[in-house]
C-alpha positions in Angstrom: -112.7 66.6 -151.1 -113.6 70.3 -151.5 -111.0 71.4 -154.1 -107.6 72.7 -153.4 -108.6 74.1 -150.0 -109.9 70.7 -148.9 -106.8 68.9 -150.0 -104.6 71.4 -148.2 -106.7 71.1 -145.0 -106.4 67.3 -145.1 -102.7 67.5 -145.7 -102.3 69.9 -142.7 -104.5 67.7 -140.5 -102.5 64.5 -141.4 -99.2 66.3 -140.9 -100.2 67.4 -137.4 -101.5 63.9 -136.6 -98.2 62.3 -137.6 -96.2 64.9 -135.7 -98.2 64.2 -132.5 -97.5 60.5 -133.0 -93.7 61.2 -133.4 -94.0 59.6 -136.9 -93.0 62.7 -138.9 -89.8 64.7 -138.9 -89.6 68.1 -140.7 -86.1 68.5 -142.1 -84.6 71.7 -143.3 -82.9 71.4 -146.6 -79.2 72.2 -146.5 -77.0 72.9 -149.4 -75.3 69.5 -148.9 -78.7 67.7 -149.1 -79.5 69.6 -152.3 -76.2 68.7 -153.9 -76.7 65.0 -153.0 -80.2 65.2 -154.4 -79.0 66.8 -157.7 -76.5 63.9 -158.0 -79.5 61.4 -157.6 -81.4 63.3 -160.3 -78.5 63.0 -162.7 -77.5 59.4 -161.7 -81.0 57.9 -161.7 -83.2 60.2 -163.7 -85.7 60.8 -160.8 -87.5 64.0 -160.0 -86.1 66.4 -157.5 -88.7 65.5 -154.8 -87.9 61.8 -155.1 -84.2 62.6 -155.0 -84.5 64.6 -151.8 -86.6 61.8 -150.3 -83.9 59.3 -151.1 -81.1 61.5 -149.6 -83.0 62.1 -146.4 -84.0 58.5 -146.1 -80.4 57.6 -145.4 -81.0 59.1 -141.9 -83.6 56.4 -141.0 -83.6 52.7 -140.6 -86.0 51.8 -143.5 -87.4 53.4 -146.7 -91.1 52.9 -147.3 -92.5 53.3 -150.8 -95.1 52.0 -153.2 -92.9 53.1 -156.1 -90.9 50.1 -157.5 -88.4 52.2 -159.4 -87.7 54.3 -156.3 -87.4 51.1 -154.2 -84.8 49.7 -156.6 -82.8 52.9 -156.5 -83.0 53.1 -152.7 -81.6 49.5 -152.6 -78.8 50.6 -154.9 -78.1 53.4 -152.5 -77.8 50.9 -149.6 -81.2 51.6 -148.0 -83.4 48.9 -146.5 -86.7 49.1 -148.3 -90.2 48.0 -147.7 -92.6 48.1 -150.7 
């Protein structure tokens, strides 16, 4: 893949592609979002990135993941999940 530079270039390319398709939303992290995420970290023992993903997913109609633990937690949080 060309090392770190190749990985980053692929990430940027996929991000731009998803944005053109209106399939990606970049969200600024507010203090409220971070507080909710910290609560998820303590309540469920997930990493900060997963906790932020869970908190932000509440804005959308469905939560997509391949992570069974994260899917279970999302359901507990009232999210509709697809795994």
